[in-house]
C-alpha positions in Angstrom: -0.1 0.0 -0.1 1.0 3.6 -0.5 1.6 5.6 2.6 -0.3 8.7 3.0 1.8 11.5 1.3 3.1 14.3 3.4 1.4 17.9 3.2 2.8 19.1 0.0 0.7 22.1 -1.1 -0.9 20.0 -4.1 -3.9 18.5 -2.3 -6.2 21.1 -3.7 -5.0 20.5 -7.4 -5.3 16.8 -6.6 -8.9 17.4 -5.6 -9.6 19.4 -8.7 -8.2 16.7 -10.9 -10.5 14.2 -9.1 -13.6 16.4 -9.9 -12.4 16.6 -13.5 -12.3 12.9 -13.7 -15.7 12.5 -12.1 -17.3 14.8 -14.6 -15.7 12.7 -17.4 -17.2 9.4 -16.0 -14.8 7.9 -13.6 -16.9 6.3 -10.8 -14.8 4.0 -9.2 -14.3 5.3 -5.6 -11.0 3.4 -5.0 -9.5 4.9 -8.2 -10.6 8.5 -7.3 -9.3 8.0 -3.8 -5.8 6.9 -5.3 -5.8 10.0 -7.7 -6.6 12.2 -4.6 -3.7 10.8 -2.7 -0.8 9.9 -5.0 1.4 13.0 -5.7 1.7 13.0 -9.6 4.1 15.9 -9.4 6.7 13.4 -7.8 6.6 11.6 -11.1 7.1 14.2 -13.8 10.3 16.1 -14.7 11.0 19.5 -12.9 10.4 21.4 -16.1 6.7 20.4 -16.3 6.0 20.0 -12.6 3.7 22.9 -12.6 1.3 21.0 -15.1 1.4 17.8 -13.0 -2.4 17.9 -12.1 -3.6 18.9 -15.7 -5.7 16.1 -17.3 -3.1 15.7 -19.9 -0.1 13.6 -20.9 3.4 14.9 -20.2 6.8 14.2 -21.3 9.2 12.2 -19.1 12.7 10.8 -19.8 13.7 8.5 -22.7 11.2 10.0 -25.2 8.3 8.5 -23.2 5.2 10.0 -21.7 3.2 9.9 -18.6 -0.3 9.2 -19.8 -3.4 11.5 -19.5 -4.9 10.8 -15.9 -8.3 10.1 -17.4 -6.9 7.3 -19.6 -5.0 5.8 -16.6 -8.0 6.1 -14.3 -10.5 4.7 -17.1 -8.0 1.8 -17.6 -7.7 1.0 -14.1 -11.5 1.4 -13.5 -12.0 -1.2 -16.3 -10.0 -3.9 -14.4 -12.6 -3.9 -11.8 -10.3 -4.4 -9.0 -11.3 -5.3 -5.5 -8.0 -4.7 -3.6 -6.9 -8.3 -3.4 -5.5 -8.9 -7.1 -2.1 -9.6 -8.5 -1.7 -7.1 -11.4 1.0 -7.0 -14.3 1.6 -3.6 -15.6 3.4 -3.3 -18.9 5.2 -0.1 -19.2 5.9 1.3 -15.7 7.3 4.6 -17.1 8.0 7.0 -14.3 5.9 5.0 -11.8 2.8 7.0 -11.2 0.2 4.5 -12.6 2.2 1.8 -10.8 1.5 4.0 -7.5 -2.1 4.1 -8.3 -2.2 0.5 -8.9 -0.7 -0.2 -5.7 -3.6 1.5 -3.9 -6.3 -0.5 -5.5 -4.7 -3.9 -6.0 -3.1 -6.5 -3.8 0.4 -6.7 -5.5 1.7 -5.1 -8.8 4.5 -6.3 -10.9 5.5 -3.4 -13.3 7.7 -4.3 -16.2 9.7 -1.4 -18.0 12.0 -1.9 -20.8 14.1 1.3 -20.0 16.5 0.7 -17.1 16.8 4.5 -16.3 13.0 4.8 -16.1 12.8 1.6 -14.1 15.3 3.1 -11.6 13.5 6.4 -11.4 10.2 4.7 -10.7 11.7 2.5 -8.0 13.1 5.4 -6.4 9.8 7.5 -6.5 7.8 4.5 -5.2 10.3 3.9 -2.3 10.2 7.4 -1.3 6.3 7.2 -1.2 6.5 4.2 0.9 5.1 1.6 -1.6 5.7 -1.9 -0.6 3.5 -4.0 -2.6 5.2 -3.4 -6.1 8.0 -5.0 -7.8 9.5 -2.9 -10.7 11.3 -5.1 -13.1 13.3 -4.5 -16.4 12.4 -6.6 -19.5 10.5 -6.8 -22.7 6.9 -6.2 -21.3 5.4 -7.9 -24.5 6.8 -11.2 -22.8 4.9 -10.4 -19.6 6.6 -11.8 -16.5 6.2 -15.6 -16.5 7.9 -16.4 -13.2 5.1 -14.5 -11.3 2.3 -15.4 -13.6 -0.7 -15.9 -13.7 -2.2 -12.5 -13.2 -5.6 -11.5 -12.3 -5.5 -8.4 -14.3 -3.0 -6.8 -16.8 -2.7 -3.2 -17.9 -0.7 -2.2 -21.0 0.5 1.4 -21.1 1.7 1.6 -24.7 0.1 0.7 -28.1 0.3 -2.7 -29.5 -0.6 -3.9 -33.0 -2.4 -6.7 -31.4 -2.8 -8.3 -28.0 0.6 -9.9 -27.0 0.0 -13.6 -26.8 2.2 -14.2 -23.9 0.0 -11.7 -22.0 -3.2 -13.7 -22.9 -1.4 -16.8 -21.6 -0.4 -15.2 -18.3 -3.9 -13.9 -17.6 -6.0 -16.0 -15.3 -9.3 -17.3 -16.5 -11.9 -14.7 -15.5 -9.3 -12.1 -15.6 -9.2 -8.6 -17.4 -6.7 -6.8 -19.5 -6.8 -3.3 -20.7 -4.5 -2.5 -23.7 -4.4 0.1 -26.5 -4.6 -1.7 -29.9 -3.9 -0.2 -33.2 -1.3 1.4 -35.6 1.4 3.8 -34.5 -0.9 6.7 -35.2 -4.4 5.6 -34.4 -5.4 3.3 -31.6 -8.4 2.1 -29.5 -8.4 1.3 -25.7 -9.7 -2.3 -25.4 -10.8 -4.6 -22.5 -10.1 -8.0 -23.0 -11.7 -10.5 -20.7 -10.6 -14.1 -20.6 -13.6 -16.2 -20.0 -13.4 -19.4 -18.0 -13.2 -21.6 -20.9 -10.1 -19.7 -22.2 -11.8 -17.7 -25.0 -11.5 -13.9 -25.2 -14.2 -11.3 -25.1 -12.9 -7.9 -26.5 -14.7 -4.6 -25.8 -13.5 -1.3 -27.3 -13.6 1.5 -24.8 -12.4 4.8 -26.6 -9.9 6.2 -29.0 -6.5 6.9 -27.4 -3.0 7.9 -28.3 0.1 6.2 -26.9 3.5 5.6 -27.5 4.3 2.2 -29.2 4.9 -0.9 -27.3 8.2 -2.1 -28.4 9.2 -5.8 -28.1 9.0 -9.2 -29.6 5.3 -9.1 -29.6 4.7 -5.5 -30.2 6.2 -3.0 -32.6 9.9 -3.6 -33.5 12.0 -0.7 -32.3 
């Protein structure tokens, strides 16, 4: 669980962001509480820290971005977590979504392909007292087989299709949210693995993500 953040002068901005997300259809109280308490400004570069609580994507290191809060909140909401699940996050980035997941899930395995980003995410999460997250470096399209299966999977980069290893590592009855499409146009999709192993796919909204690079994603 994430420790309560110290008073930092940003609580009002976080509350404004919560109200913005509620107006855009976010209803999961656990997700909204996570948004209200996790300090997003700790996960963005100093140069854009004044924009941390805008509902917009922002640049981080290594040519990557921290996604729009509404997209992250919608994605987490669609996982329908109860607080006990083991979740795989593909694309930890700076660790903000990881911190949100830590508040609404039991345990989180966050895979990041860029070592410097993984190091920064670990440091930020450690400073906030997160103890139920493992940030690992690897090809996220391969999942993390040694800790599979997962109750839920969230993918924070766009893939041309649902990576087969992620389907294999998702428990029957589990849910995955992943952006699917081309480099330029994608749809956020919820994939449910039915008890018989078949998949039920539901498009959610049009989105724009950086590409998912790896063996079962786009080739970098």
